[in-house]
C-alpha positions as CSV (number, residue, x, y, z in Angstrom):
1,M,-174.2,21.9,1.1
2,G,-173.9,18.5,-0.6
3,N,-175.8,15.2,0.3
4,R,-175.7,13.9,4.0
5,Y,-172.1,12.2,3.4
6,E,-170.7,15.9,2.5
7,R,-172.5,17.3,5.4
8,S,-171.2,13.9,7.9
9,R,-167.4,14.9,7.0
10,M,-167.5,18.6,9.0
11,S,-166.6,17.2,12.1
12,R,-163.4,16.5,11.8
13,S,-160.1,18.2,12.9
14,F,-157.8,17.8,9.7
15,T,-158.0,19.5,6.1
16,Y,-156.8,18.3,3.2
17,N,-157.6,19.8,-0.1
18,G,-161.2,20.8,1.1
19,V,-161.5,17.0,3.2
20,Q,-161.4,17.2,6.9
21,Y,-158.9,14.2,8.6
22,H,-158.2,13.4,11.9
23,P,-155.0,13.7,12.6
24,G,-155.0,9.9,13.9
25,L,-155.6,8.3,10.8
26,L,-152.8,10.3,9.4
27,A,-150.6,8.7,12.2
28,V,-151.9,4.8,11.5
29,L,-151.2,5.5,7.8
30,A,-147.4,6.9,8.8
31,V,-146.9,3.8,10.9
32,Q,-148.8,1.4,8.6
33,L,-146.4,2.5,5.7
34,L,-143.5,2.7,8.0
35,C,-143.9,-1.2,8.6
36,L,-144.6,-2.3,5.3
37,S,-141.1,0.0,3.8
38,A,-139.6,-1.6,7.1
39,F,-140.4,-5.2,6.1
40,A,-139.9,-4.3,2.2
41,F,-136.3,-3.6,2.4
42,S,-135.5,-6.1,5.7
43,P,-137.6,-9.5,6.3
44,A,-135.8,-10.8,8.4
45,S,-135.7,-8.1,10.4
46,V,-139.5,-8.9,11.2
47,D,-138.1,-12.5,12.8
48,H,-135.4,-10.4,15.2
49,N,-136.8,-7.4,16.4
50,K,-139.7,-7.6,18.9
51,W,-139.6,-3.7,18.4
52,L,-140.7,-4.2,14.6
53,S,-143.2,-6.6,15.1
54,A,-145.0,-5.0,18.0
55,A,-145.3,-2.5,15.7
56,I,-146.3,-4.6,12.7
57,A,-149.0,-5.9,14.4
58,F,-150.8,-2.4,16.4
59,S,-150.4,-0.7,12.7
60,L,-152.2,-3.7,11.6
61,L,-155.1,-3.6,14.7
62,F,-155.9,0.1,13.8
63,G,-156.0,-0.2,10.1
64,L,-158.4,-2.8,10.5
65,I,-160.2,-1.0,12.5
66,L,-160.4,1.9,10.4
67,S,-161.0,-0.1,7.4
68,L,-163.7,-1.5,9.1
69,G,-165.4,2.1,9.9
70,F,-164.4,3.4,7.0
71,V,-166.4,0.3,5.3
72,G,-169.6,0.7,7.4
73,T,-169.7,4.3,6.2
74,W,-169.9,3.7,3.1
75,N,-172.1,1.2,3.5
76,Q,-174.4,4.0,5.7
77,F,-174.1,6.1,2.5
78,R,-174.2,3.6,-0.3
79,D,-177.8,4.9,-1.4
80,D,-176.2,8.3,-2.1
81,I,-172.6,7.4,-3.4
82,G,-170.8,5.2,-5.0
83,L,-168.1,2.6,-4.1
84,W,-165.7,4.1,-6.6
85,T,-166.4,7.7,-6.1
86,F,-165.9,6.7,-1.9
87,L,-162.9,5.4,-2.4
88,S,-161.4,8.2,-4.4
89,T,-162.8,11.0,-2.9
90,N,-161.5,9.3,1.0
91,P,-157.8,8.8,-0.7
92,V,-156.7,8.4,3.2
93,E,-159.2,6.2,4.4
94,S,-157.8,4.1,1.0
95,A,-154.7,4.0,1.5
96,I,-155.1,2.9,5.4
97,A,-157.1,-0.4,4.3
98,I,-154.8,-1.1,1.2
99,A,-152.1,-0.7,4.0
100,A,-153.8,-2.8,6.4
101,A,-154.5,-5.3,3.3
102,G,-150.9,-4.9,2.5
103,E,-150.0,-6.2,6.0
104,A,-152.0,-8.8,6.2
105,L,-150.2,-10.4,3.4
106,V,-147.1,-9.8,5.0
107,I,-148.2,-11.4,8.1
108,L,-149.7,-14.4,6.4
109,A,-146.9,-14.6,3.4
110,K,-144.3,-15.2,6.7
111,P,-143.2,-19.0,7.1
112,L,-144.4,-19.6,10.8
113,G,-140.6,-21.6,11.3
């Protein structure tokens, strides 16, 4: 059946390539990618559009929460599985962590004035 980490993944509800994901993960990732692409194509829109600013803030918040859980999960199973293997077997969680880091950089790179 596999190691302890593989058995713990069986409680999720969305299956992609044999790996099960919760639909909320996919929703957070979709909003993060939408916000990052909106910022990439129109960086001035963050200053003028309060809805885009709110979407970036909430997607960053949920992305950071999920990324913290992702790191905590790897920390729990790091004796059984290496970091690179963990990242490559969890592409959605890895993408959420990368997008959250990208959103944090966007917020930090945006001038306050």
